[in-house]
C-alpha positions in Angstrom: -15.2 22.5 -6.0 -11.7 23.8 -5.8 -10.1 26.2 -8.2 -6.7 27.6 -8.2 -5.8 30.5 -10.8 -2.4 31.8 -11.1 -1.4 30.8 -7.4 2.1 32.1 -6.6 4.0 31.3 -3.4 7.9 32.4 -2.8 10.0 31.9 0.6 12.8 34.3 0.0 14.4 33.4 -3.2 12.9 30.0 -3.5 9.9 30.4 -5.9 7.9 27.0 -4.8 4.7 27.8 -7.0 4.8 29.9 -10.1 1.5 30.3 -11.3 -0.6 27.2 -10.5 -4.0 26.7 -12.5 -5.9 23.7 -11.5 -9.5 22.8 -11.2 -10.9 20.0 -8.6 -14.5 18.8 -9.9 -17.0 18.3 -7.1 -17.1 14.6 -6.2 -14.1 13.5 -8.0 -10.7 12.3 -7.0 -7.6 14.7 -8.0 -4.1 12.9 -7.4 -1.3 15.7 -7.7 2.2 13.9 -8.3 5.7 15.4 -8.9 9.2 14.9 -7.2 10.0 16.0 -3.6 10.2 19.7 -3.2 8.2 20.6 -6.2 5.3 22.1 -4.1 2.7 19.8 -3.6 2.5 20.2 0.1 2.5 24.0 -0.3 -0.3 24.1 -2.6 -2.2 22.1 -0.2 -1.4 24.2 2.5 -2.5 27.2 0.7 -6.0 25.9 0.0 -6.5 25.3 3.7 -5.2 28.7 4.8 -2.0 27.5 6.5 -0.1 29.3 3.9 -0.7 32.5 2.3 -0.4 32.8 -1.5 1.5 35.6 -2.6 -0.8 36.3 -5.5 -3.6 34.5 -7.2 -7.0 33.2 -6.3 -8.0 29.9 -4.5 -11.9 29.3 -4.6 -13.7 26.4 -2.8 -17.2 25.8 -4.1 -17.1 29.3 -5.8 -16.4 31.3 -3.0 -12.7 33.0 -2.1 -11.3 30.7 0.5 -9.4 33.7 2.1 -12.6 35.4 3.1 -15.7 34.5 5.6 -16.1 32.4 8.6 -12.5 30.4 9.2 -14.0 27.9 11.4 -16.9 27.2 9.2 -14.5 26.8 6.1 -12.0 24.4 7.8 -15.2 22.1 9.2 -15.7 21.0 5.1 -12.1 19.3 5.3 -11.0 16.3 6.3 -7.1 15.3 6.5 -4.9 12.3 6.5 -1.7 13.4 7.4 1.6 11.9 6.0 3.0 9.6 8.9 -0.6 9.8 10.7 0.2 12.3 12.8 -1.9 11.2 15.8 -1.3 12.5 19.5 0.5 10.1 21.4 -1.2 11.1 24.8 -4.6 10.2 23.6 -6.4 6.9 23.3 -7.3 6.1 19.8 -10.8 7.1 20.1 -10.3 10.4 21.0 -8.0 11.0 18.3 -10.6 10.0 15.6 -13.2 11.8 17.7 -10.8 15.1 18.0 -12.9 17.6 16.2 -16.0 16.2 17.7 -14.6 17.1 21.1 -14.4 20.5 21.0 -15.0 23.7 18.5 -18.3 23.9 16.3 -18.4 20.4 15.9 -18.7 19.4 19.6 -20.9 16.5 20.3 -21.5 15.0 23.7 -18.7 12.6 24.8 -20.4 9.3 24.5 -22.0 10.4 20.9 -18.4 11.3 20.0 -17.1 8.0 21.1 -19.8 6.0 19.2 -19.0 7.9 16.0 -15.3 7.1 16.4 -16.0 3.3 17.0 -18.1 3.6 14.0 -15.5 4.7 11.9 -13.2 2.7 13.0 -14.9 -0.1 12.0 -15.3 1.4 8.8 -11.7 1.3 8.3 -11.2 -2.3 9.4 -10.4 -1.9 13.2 -12.0 -3.7 16.0 -13.9 -1.6 18.7 -11.3 -3.0 21.2 -8.7 -0.7 19.5 -10.6 2.5 20.6 -9.0 2.6 24.3 -5.5 1.7 23.0 -2.7 4.2 22.4 -1.1 5.0 19.2 2.1 3.4 20.0 0.6 0.2 20.7 -0.3 0.2 16.9 1.4 -0.9 13.9 1.9 1.5 11.2 -0.7 0.4 8.9 -3.1 0.4 12.0 -1.9 4.2 12.8 -2.8 5.1 9.3 -6.3 3.3 9.3 -6.9 5.6 12.4 -5.7 8.5 10.8 -8.3 7.9 8.1 -11.1 7.2 10.4 -10.1 10.7 11.9 -10.3 12.1 8.4 -13.9 11.0 7.7 -15.1 11.3 11.3 -17.1 14.6 10.6 -18.4 13.5 7.4 -16.3 16.3 5.5 -17.4 17.2 1.8 -13.5 17.7 0.9 -10.7 15.0 1.9 -6.9 15.8 1.7 -4.7 12.6 1.7 -1.0 13.8 2.1 1.4 10.8 0.9 -1.4 8.3 2.4 1.0 5.2 1.6 4.4 6.3 3.0 6.1 4.0 5.1 3.8 1.1 4.4 4.5 -2.3 2.9 3.1 -2.9 -0.6 0.1 -5.2 0.9 -1.0 -2.8 3.4 -0.3 0.1 0.9 -3.2 -1.6 -1.4 -5.3 -1.8 1.6 -5.2 1.7 2.3 -5.8 2.3 -1.4 -8.5 0.4 -1.5 -10.2 1.9 1.6 -9.5 5.7 0.4 -11.3 4.8 -2.9 -14.3 3.0 -1.2 -14.6 5.9 1.2 -14.4 8.6 -1.2 -17.0 6.9 -3.4 -19.4 6.1 -0.5 -19.6 9.8 0.9 -19.6 11.5 -2.5 -16.7 13.5 -1.4 -14.1 15.6 -3.2 -10.5 14.0 -2.7 -6.9 15.8 -3.3 -4.0 13.4 -2.8 -0.4 14.2 -2.8 1.6 11.2 -3.7 4.5 10.1 -5.9 3.6 6.4 -5.3 2.4 5.4 -8.8 0.3 2.4 -7.3 -1.6 4.8 -5.5 -2.2 7.2 -8.4 -3.9 4.2 -10.3 -5.8 3.2 -7.5 -7.3 6.2 -6.2 -7.4 8.9 -9.1 -10.1 10.1 -11.1 -7.8 12.9 -12.7 -4.0 13.5 -12.0 -2.1 16.6 -12.4 1.7 16.8 -12.9 3.4 19.5 -10.5 7.1 20.3 -11.5 9.1 23.7 -10.9 6.0 25.3 -9.7 3.6 24.8 -12.3 1.0 22.1 -13.7 3.1 20.7 -16.5 0.0 18.4 -17.5 -3.4 17.2 -16.1 -6.1 15.0 -17.2 -8.1 11.7 -16.6 -5.7 9.2 -15.1 -6.8 6.9 -18.1 -5.0 9.2 -20.6 -1.7 9.4 -18.4 0.2 6.5 -20.2 -0.4 8.0 -23.5 -0.2 11.5 -22.5 2.9 12.4 -24.6 4.3 14.9 -22.0 7.7 14.4 -21.3 7.6 15.4 -17.7 4.8 13.1 -16.8 6.5 10.3 -19.0 9.5 10.4 -17.5 7.9 10.3 -14.0 5.7 7.4 -14.0 8.3 5.4 -15.8 11.1 6.5 -13.0 13.5 7.4 -15.6 17.0 9.1 -15.3 16.8 10.8 -19.1 14.2 13.6 -19.6 13.6 17.0 -18.9 13.2 16.5 -15.0 17.1 16.5 -13.8 18.1 14.1 -11.7 20.9 14.6 -8.8 23.9 12.3 -9.6 
C-alpha cells in the first residue's frame, strides 16, 4: 500500500532522511521505532505531502503520492495525532465529524453527528460525551476522541503518531488494544510512530528501526528480539551501551 524508495530530506545542513526504503503491505500494521529526532515524523509527513522530499519516490497503492487529486488522496487517510490535537472551541462530536462537515466528504449535519456518536461508542465513550468540550475530558478520553475522529470517514490508511504519549500504563494498554481491534476490523493499513515498546508489541505486524535517517532493520515483530541487529537490540533493551550514542 505504501512504498518509499530512496527518500531523502534535509533542512539546511540537517540531513534528516538519508535514503529511506520501506514497504508497508496492504492491511498490515507497520510500526516505525527510533529515538527522538531520528526522522520518524518527517517520514510520515513526506507520505502525506506535508513535507516535500528532496529526492526519492513515494508510492501509495502503486501511484505517485505527489501527483493527482490532492483532496481525493488525503481522503484515504485517517490520523491520530500526538497529544490528540482536538479543537478546543468545538464540541466533541464536531471534532469527530470534522471531515464529514466540510470538503469532499461532507455529509448532512444530522448524519455527521450520528456517525460521530457511533464512532465514539466504538472507542468506548458514551453518547453524552458528544456535547462536551475537549477541556472537560481526561487525557485518555481525549485520546479516544482523537481515535474516533481518525476512523470517522472509514479511511483505508491510518497513521498513529505516538498514540500513548502522556497516558498512564493502564490507559496506554486500552488505547493499544483499541487500535489493534479497529485496524483489524476495518482491514486498514496502519503506520504507527512510537518509541513505546509496549505499543510496538501490542499493535505491530512488522517493525522498522529508523536511525540516522535510514532503516537499520525491518521485519516481523515476532523476529524483533532475535534480530541480531545491534541498533534494534540496544533500542528495545534501553541500553546505554551500543552503536546508538546517548547524551551524557
